N, C-alpha and C positions, 0 to 999 in steps of 0.2 A: 445562497451562494452560487456565483456564476461558475461555469464549467471550468475555464482556465484557473480561476482562484481555488476551485476544488482540486485540481490537478496539482497546483503548487503547494496547497495545504497537505495534500496526501504525499507529496515529493518530500516535503520538510519533515512531515511525521515519521515517514518510512525511513529517511536519512538518520533520525534520532533513534529509531527502533532497531536498526541494522548498521551500527557505525563502522563495521568492517567492509561495508558496500556504499558508504557515504559518497565518496568520490564518483563512482559510477552513477550512483542515483541522481547526483546533483547535475551530472553531465548528460544525463539520458534524454534523448529527443526522439526516438523511435515511437511511432503511434501506438503500438502495442504498449509499451511500458507506460506511456502517458495515460492511457486507458485504465492501466492497473493503479497507477497513482490515484486517479479519480475514484475507482471502485473502492479502494481502500479508505479514502477519506469518507465516503458515503457510508461505508459500513461503520466506520469508527463514531460518524455522527449518529447514525441510528442506534448503536450499542449504547452510547453515552445517553442519548435521550430516554433511553428505557433503564437505565441504572437507577437505583433507589425505589423502584416500583417493585414491591415484594412479588406481586402476581406475575410478574415478567421475569422471573429469574432464569427460567428455562430459554427464553427468548435471548437474553442476554448472553447466555452461555453460547447459543447458536451464533450470534454475532461475533462473540470472542473466537469461536472456531473458524468464522469466515474470515476474520482478520488475519489470523494465523495462516489460513491457506493461501490469501492473497500475499502474504509475506513470502511464503515458500515459492509462489509464481515469481514474484519479483527477483528473489535471488537466483532462480533458475534463468529468468530472462536477462539479469545483469550478467550472469556467468558466461551465457551463450554469445551475448554480444562482446564482451570482453575477450573471449577466445576467438570470435571471427576477426576480431581487430588484430590481434596477436599473430594470426595465421595468414593475413592479407599481405 
């Protein structure tokens, strides 16, 4: 998957996972936020490729944790951007 496609797939996936931030996620254009979207999509793809393989249960759990951490970073980035826009 091309980089821009990964970013947009990650954006859409995060918008579904974080409905309370959906509007901010869909409007995001900051390069850091776009990189987070791409990183999220890559982590999800890796996790999903490993699912169903019994011997990789720990690795799947690690990718789940990575996805959760990226979600937290996205929430923080969206809140910071939203706050900066309100105070400008």
